[in-house]
C-alpha positions in Angstrom: 14.9 -42.7 46.5 15.4 -44.0 43.0 11.8 -42.9 42.1 12.5 -39.3 43.4 15.8 -39.2 41.4 13.9 -40.1 38.3 11.5 -37.1 38.7 14.2 -34.5 38.4 15.0 -35.0 34.7 11.3 -34.9 33.9 10.8 -31.7 35.9 13.8 -30.1 34.4 12.5 -31.1 30.8 9.1 -29.7 31.5 10.6 -26.5 32.9 12.7 -26.0 29.8 9.8 -26.7 27.5 7.7 -24.1 29.4 10.5 -21.5 29.3 11.0 -22.0 25.6 7.3 -21.7 24.8 7.1 -18.4 26.8 10.2 -17.0 25.2 9.3 -13.9 23.2 10.4 -14.0 19.6 13.1 -11.3 19.2 13.3 -11.6 15.4 12.5 -8.1 14.0 9.1 -7.6 12.4 10.2 -6.3 8.9 8.0 -3.5 7.6 8.5 -2.7 3.9 8.2 1.0 2.9 8.7 3.2 -0.2 8.9 6.9 -0.9 5.2 7.7 0.0 4.1 9.9 2.8 2.1 7.3 4.8 5.1 5.0 4.8 7.2 7.8 6.6 4.9 7.5 9.6 6.8 4.4 10.7 10.0 6.5 11.2 8.2 8.7 13.7 6.8 5.7 15.5 10.3 4.2 15.7 11.8 7.5 16.9 9.2 7.9 19.6 9.5 4.3 20.9 5.9 3.5 20.2 6.7 -0.1 19.1 7.6 -0.8 22.8 9.4 -4.1 23.1 8.4 -5.3 19.7 11.5 -5.4 17.6 10.8 -3.7 14.2 13.1 -3.3 11.2 12.0 -0.7 8.5 13.1 -2.0 5.1 13.1 0.7 2.5 12.6 0.0 -1.3 13.0 2.2 -4.3 10.4 0.4 -6.4 6.9 -0.4 -5.0 6.8 -3.7 -7.0 10.0 -4.8 -5.2 8.4 -4.0 -1.9 5.3 -6.1 -2.7 7.4 -9.0 -4.1 9.5 -9.0 -0.9 6.4 -9.7 1.3 5.3 -12.6 -1.0 8.8 -14.0 -1.0 8.8 -14.1 2.8 11.5 -11.4 3.1 9.4 -8.9 4.8 6.3 -9.2 7.2 4.2 -6.0 6.7 3.8 -3.7 3.7 1.7 -1.0 2.3 -0.4 -2.0 -0.6 -3.5 -0.8 -2.5 -6.6 -3.0 -2.9 -5.4 -3.8 -6.4 -2.0 -4.9 -5.3 -3.4 -6.9 -2.5 -5.4 -8.9 -4.9 -2.8 -9.0 -7.8 -0.2 -10.6 -5.4 -2.8 -12.9 -3.8 -1.5 -16.0 -5.5 2.2 -15.0 -6.1 3.8 -16.6 -3.1 3.3 -16.3 0.7 -0.3 -15.7 1.9 -1.1 -12.3 3.4 -4.2 -10.4 4.6 -5.3 -6.8 4.9 -5.0 -5.9 8.5 -5.7 -2.2 8.1 -7.2 0.1 5.5 -4.8 3.0 6.2 -5.5 5.9 4.0 -6.7 7.4 0.7 -5.8 10.3 -1.5 -7.9 12.1 -4.0 -6.4 12.9 -7.4 -3.0 11.5 -6.9 -3.3 9.4 -10.0 -4.7 10.5 -13.4 -4.7 10.9 -17.1 -2.6 13.5 -19.0 -3.3 14.0 -22.7 -1.9 16.2 -25.5 -3.4 19.6 -25.7 -5.2 18.8 -29.0 -7.3 16.2 -27.2 -10.3 17.5 -25.3 -12.1 14.4 -23.9 -11.4 10.8 -23.0 -13.7 9.7 -25.8 -11.1 11.1 -28.3 -8.5 8.5 -27.2 -9.8 5.7 -29.4 -6.9 4.6 -31.6 -4.3 6.7 -29.6 -1.3 5.4 -27.8 -1.5 5.6 -24.0 1.6 4.9 -21.8 0.7 3.0 -18.6 2.3 0.2 -16.5 0.5 -3.0 -17.0 -0.9 -4.9 -14.0 -0.8 -1.9 -11.7 -3.5 0.3 -10.2 -2.9 2.8 -13.0 -3.8 0.1 -15.5 -7.1 -0.6 -13.7 -7.9 3.1 -13.3 -7.3 3.7 -17.0 -9.7 0.8 -17.7 -12.3 2.4 -15.4 -11.8 5.9 -17.0 -12.0 4.6 -20.6 -15.1 2.5 -19.7 -16.9 5.6 -18.4 -16.3 7.1 -21.8 -17.6 4.1 -23.7 -14.1 2.9 -24.7 -12.4 -0.4 -23.9 -8.7 -1.1 -23.5 -8.7 -2.9 -26.8 -9.7 0.4 -28.5 -6.4 2.0 -27.6 -2.7 1.1 -28.0 -1.1 0.5 -24.6 2.6 1.4 -24.2 3.7 -0.6 -21.1 5.8 1.9 -19.1 6.8 2.5 -15.6 5.6 5.8 -14.1 8.8 7.7 -14.8 9.2 6.2 -18.3 5.5 6.9 -19.1 6.1 10.6 -18.4 9.2 10.6 -20.6 7.3 8.8 -23.5 4.6 11.5 -23.3 7.2 14.4 -23.1 9.0 12.8 -26.2 5.8 12.6 -28.2 5.9 8.8 -28.1 2.5 8.6 -26.5 -0.7 10.6 -27.0 -1.6 10.2 -23.3 -0.2 8.8 -20.1 -2.0 7.4 -17.0 0.4 7.8 -14.0 0.6 9.3 -10.5 2.2 12.4 -9.0 4.6 13.9 -9.4 5.0 12.2 -12.9 1.4 13.2 -13.8 1.9 16.9 -13.5 5.4 16.7 -14.9 4.1 15.1 -18.0 1.4 17.8 -18.4 3.8 20.8 -17.8 6.7 19.5 -19.9 5.0 17.6 -22.6 2.4 20.0 -24.0 -0.4 18.4 -22.3 -3.1 18.7 -19.6 -4.7 16.5 -16.9 -8.2 15.7 -18.0 -9.2 12.9 -15.4 -8.0 11.9 -12.0 -8.8 9.2 -9.5 -10.9 11.8 -7.6 -13.6 10.8 -10.0 -13.3 7.1 -8.8 -13.7 7.3 -5.1 -12.7 4.3 -3.0 -10.6 2.7 -5.7 -7.2 4.2 -4.6 -7.1 3.1 -0.9 -3.9 2.1 0.8 -3.7 -0.8 3.2 -1.3 -2.6 5.5 -0.8 -6.2 4.5 0.6 -8.7 7.0 1.9 -12.1 6.1 -0.2 -15.0 7.2 2.9 -16.4 9.1 3.0 -13.1 11.2 -0.7 -13.3 11.8 -0.5 -17.0 13.0 2.7 -16.6 15.1 2.7 -13.0 16.5 -0.8 -11.6 16.6 -0.2 -9.5 19.7 2.8 -7.7 18.1 0.7 -6.8 15.1 -1.8 -5.1 17.5 1.2 -3.2 19.1 2.5 -2.1 15.6 -1.0 -0.8 14.5 -1.5 1.0 17.8 2.0 2.6 17.1 0.8 3.7 13.7 -2.2 5.7 15.3 0.1 7.0 18.1 2.6 8.3 15.5 -0.2 10.1 13.6 -1.3 11.8 16.8 2.4 12.8 17.4 2.7 14.3 14.0 -0.5 16.3 14.4 0.8 17.8 17.8 4.5 18.2 16.6 4.3 19.1 12.8 7.5 21.1 12.5 9.7 18.3 14.0 7.8 15.5 12.4 7.7 16.8 8.8 11.3 17.6 9.0 12.1 13.9 9.8 9.7 12.5 7.2 10.7 15.0 4.5 14.3 14.1 4.7 13.6 10.6 3.5 11.6 11.9 0.5 14.3 14.5 -0.4 11.6 17.2 -0.2 11.4 20.4 1.7 9.4 20.1 5.0 6.8 22.6 3.5 6.3 20.6 0.3 6.1 17.3 2.2 3.6 18.7 4.7 1.3 19.8 1.8 1.6 16.3 0.3 1.0 14.6 3.6 -2.1 16.7 4.4 -3.6 15.7 1.0 -4.1 12.2 2.4 -7.1 11.1 4.5 -6.3 8.6 7.1 -8.9 6.1 8.3 -9.6 5.8 12.0 -9.6 2.5 13.8 -13.4 2.8 14.3 -13.8 3.3 10.5 -11.7 0.2 9.9 -14.1 -2.0 12.0 -16.8 -1.6 9.4 -14.7 -1.2 6.1 -14.4 -4.9 5.2 -18.1 -5.5 5.3 -19.0 -2.1 3.7 -20.8 -1.9 0.4 -18.1 0.1 -1.1 -15.3 -2.3 -0.1 -17.2 -5.3 -1.5 -18.0 -3.5 -4.8 -14.4 -2.2 -5.3 -12.7 -5.5 -4.4 -15.1 -7.5 -6.5 -14.6 -5.3 -9.6 -10.8 -5.5 -9.2 -10.9 -9.2 -8.8 -13.1 -9.5 -12.0 -10.6 -7.4 -13.9 -7.7 -9.7 -12.7 -9.8 -12.8 -13.3 -9.8 -13.9 -9.6 -12.6 -16.1 -8.3 -14.5 -14.8 -5.2 -13.7 -17.9 -3.2 -10.0 -17.0 -3.4 -10.3 -13.5 -1.8 -13.5 -13.5 0.3 -11.6 -13.3 3.6 -8.7 -11.0 2.5 -9.4 -8.4 5.1 -9.5 -8.9 8.9 -10.2 -6.5 11.8 -8.7 -8.6 14.7 -5.7 -6.4 15.3 -7.3 -2.9 15.7 -6.6 -1.0 18.9 
């Protein structure tokens, strides 16, 4: 009898352990977003219930760098990042990987110069406003290189996107490398013109979804659900544009018509395309060149993208 009584505490303990190990993590998966059309897709996914029983919290930031830093400080779990940002923040804190190459846009970034300048080659010795250690810094490097100029041949004025536009308008810079809408605003209000855009550098301005290594290790099935929700929401937007653009435009403080035009300028990669992107020649070439620009060794980023979570 005493032997049987001894079994009960053991059975109860084992049962509690099993129940604990099977308990679903109800901590929200925190997705960092900014004012950028692809980020607004998450709100459609949330409204339509595509996350299912996966708890998701959308965390909105006003500055993209704050969004990126949040992931690497461990305060968010998934965020949008370009290839450049994925590499730049590689050693800045928490580890993360690219789990999806989400979209690309042609011509969203570019170089505005004063009307008296007719070519990139004439920028030697000129002052160019650009935010250092950003995609725009790298794209400027690429643009100058194509014209036979190095970054050391120009004077860089470190400025945020909005400040760069203002420096140009106030004649404190001869050129500015920035993104829309600041790019066009600088040209139209600062006596200038756009002479080069990222359209001439295909593959370099690709957005991704980054997931923290902790989320990858602890909740892989939930990442799959979230990426599936991403694609479901895109399909819903395509089928219900009026309702969807109204929802997303409100976050951007844009009219639905203007937002729709901006959204449709993006090309979204399919899940099937994503299966081959990390091993593609273009991906390897672009990531290698960015890493060289940042001084990152190949061994530190060779497994930065994974395809394990595609639907």
